[in-house]
C-alpha positions as CSV (number, residue, x, y, z in Angstrom):
1,Q,40.7,7.3,-67.6
2,V,41.7,9.1,-64.8
3,Q,45.3,10.9,-64.1
4,L,46.6,11.5,-61.0
5,V,49.3,13.8,-59.5
6,E,50.6,14.0,-55.9
7,S,52.4,16.8,-54.4
8,G,52.7,17.9,-50.8
9,G,55.7,15.5,-50.0
10,G,59.3,16.3,-48.5
11,L,61.5,16.4,-45.5
12,V,60.3,16.7,-42.2
13,Q,61.5,16.4,-38.6
14,A,60.1,13.8,-36.6
15,G,56.6,15.2,-34.8
16,G,56.0,17.6,-37.5
17,S,53.3,17.7,-40.3
18,L,52.7,17.5,-44.1
19,R,49.9,17.4,-46.2
20,L,49.7,15.6,-49.2
21,S,47.8,16.7,-52.0
22,C,46.4,14.4,-55.1
23,A,44.9,16.1,-58.0
24,A,42.7,13.9,-60.6
25,S,41.6,14.6,-64.0
26,G,39.6,12.8,-66.5
27,R,36.7,10.9,-65.6
28,P,34.0,12.2,-62.9
29,F,35.9,12.0,-59.8
30,S,33.5,11.4,-57.4
31,T,32.6,7.8,-59.1
32,Y,36.0,6.4,-57.8
33,A,37.1,5.7,-54.1
34,M,40.5,7.3,-53.3
35,G,43.2,5.4,-51.3
36,W,46.7,6.5,-49.9
37,F,49.5,4.0,-50.2
38,R,53.1,4.1,-49.2
39,Q,55.7,2.3,-49.9
40,A,59.1,1.8,-48.2
41,P,62.4,0.7,-49.7
42,G,62.5,-2.8,-49.8
43,Q,59.1,-3.3,-48.4
44,E,55.5,-4.1,-50.2
45,R,52.9,-1.4,-50.8
46,E,50.9,-0.5,-48.1
47,L,47.5,0.9,-48.1
48,I,47.0,3.4,-45.4
49,S,43.7,5.4,-46.1
50,V,40.7,4.9,-48.4
51,I,37.9,7.3,-48.5
52,S,34.7,6.4,-50.4
53,R,32.9,7.6,-53.3
54,E,29.4,8.0,-51.5
55,D,29.3,8.9,-48.2
56,G,33.1,10.0,-47.5
57,S,33.6,6.9,-45.1
58,T,37.0,6.4,-44.2
59,Y,39.3,3.8,-43.0
60,Y,43.1,4.1,-41.6
61,A,45.6,1.4,-41.3
62,D,46.6,0.9,-37.6
63,S,50.0,2.6,-38.1
64,V,48.5,6.0,-39.0
65,K,45.3,5.7,-37.0
66,G,44.7,8.9,-35.2
67,R,47.7,10.7,-36.3
68,F,46.7,10.9,-40.5
69,T,43.3,12.2,-41.7
70,I,41.9,11.8,-45.5
71,S,39.4,13.6,-47.3
72,R,38.0,14.7,-50.6
73,D,36.6,17.6,-52.3
74,N,34.8,16.4,-55.2
75,A,34.3,20.1,-56.2
76,K,37.9,20.4,-56.7
77,N,38.9,17.1,-58.0
78,M,41.4,16.7,-55.1
79,V,41.8,14.1,-52.3
80,Y,44.3,15.0,-49.1
81,L,46.2,13.3,-46.4
82,Q,46.7,15.4,-43.6
83,M,49.7,13.7,-41.5
84,N,50.7,14.6,-38.0
85,R,53.0,13.6,-35.5
86,L,55.2,12.0,-38.0
87,K,57.5,9.1,-37.2
88,P,60.8,8.2,-39.0
89,E,59.1,5.1,-39.9
90,D,56.5,7.0,-42.1
91,T,59.4,7.2,-44.5
92,A,58.3,6.3,-47.8
93,V,57.0,7.1,-51.3
94,Y,53.2,8.2,-51.0
95,F,50.9,7.2,-54.0
96,C,47.3,8.2,-54.3
97,A,45.3,5.7,-56.3
98,A,41.7,5.7,-57.5
99,T,39.3,2.4,-57.9
100,G,35.8,2.0,-59.4
101,T,34.8,-0.8,-57.4
102,P,31.3,-0.3,-56.1
103,Y,32.2,-2.9,-53.0
104,S,34.1,-1.2,-50.1
105,E,35.1,-4.8,-48.6
106,R,37.8,-4.9,-52.0
107,Y,39.3,-1.3,-51.4
108,Y,41.9,-3.3,-49.1
109,Y,43.5,-4.7,-52.2
110,H,46.0,-2.7,-54.1
111,E,44.7,-5.1,-57.3
112,E,41.3,-3.1,-57.6
113,Y,43.3,0.3,-58.0
114,A,43.4,0.9,-61.3
115,Y,44.7,4.7,-61.6
116,W,48.1,5.3,-59.9
117,G,50.0,9.0,-59.3
118,Q,53.9,8.7,-59.7
119,G,54.2,9.1,-56.1
120,T,55.7,11.8,-53.8
121,Q,58.5,11.2,-51.4
122,V,58.0,12.0,-47.6
123,T,61.1,11.5,-45.4
124,V,61.0,11.7,-41.5
125,S,64.3,12.5,-40.0
126,S,64.7,11.4,-36.1
């Protein structure tokens, strides 16, 4: 079992920045790839970024590429999402999630993520 708790959401003006944090506890954190998802009202949950468990390789959705940066600190059992140049369309509930799949091609499927945080609200005003 892995427990995940997000923090760092809030209200920010367009063009601003936020840093989301996700604290993990339970089984060894380094054995999981970590993803950040978001879900806006009336929309499906969207994968926006993943960081692998082994080599730290990353993936970003086109909608956030160049603006968001994912990172992890395995010693602290933390994963972060630095969000810069925020836009109103970034408004959503943001979730971190953990997957134990060894296959990086499976990172893109939310059903591969067995553990989820409760989410943190990010609101970007125009």
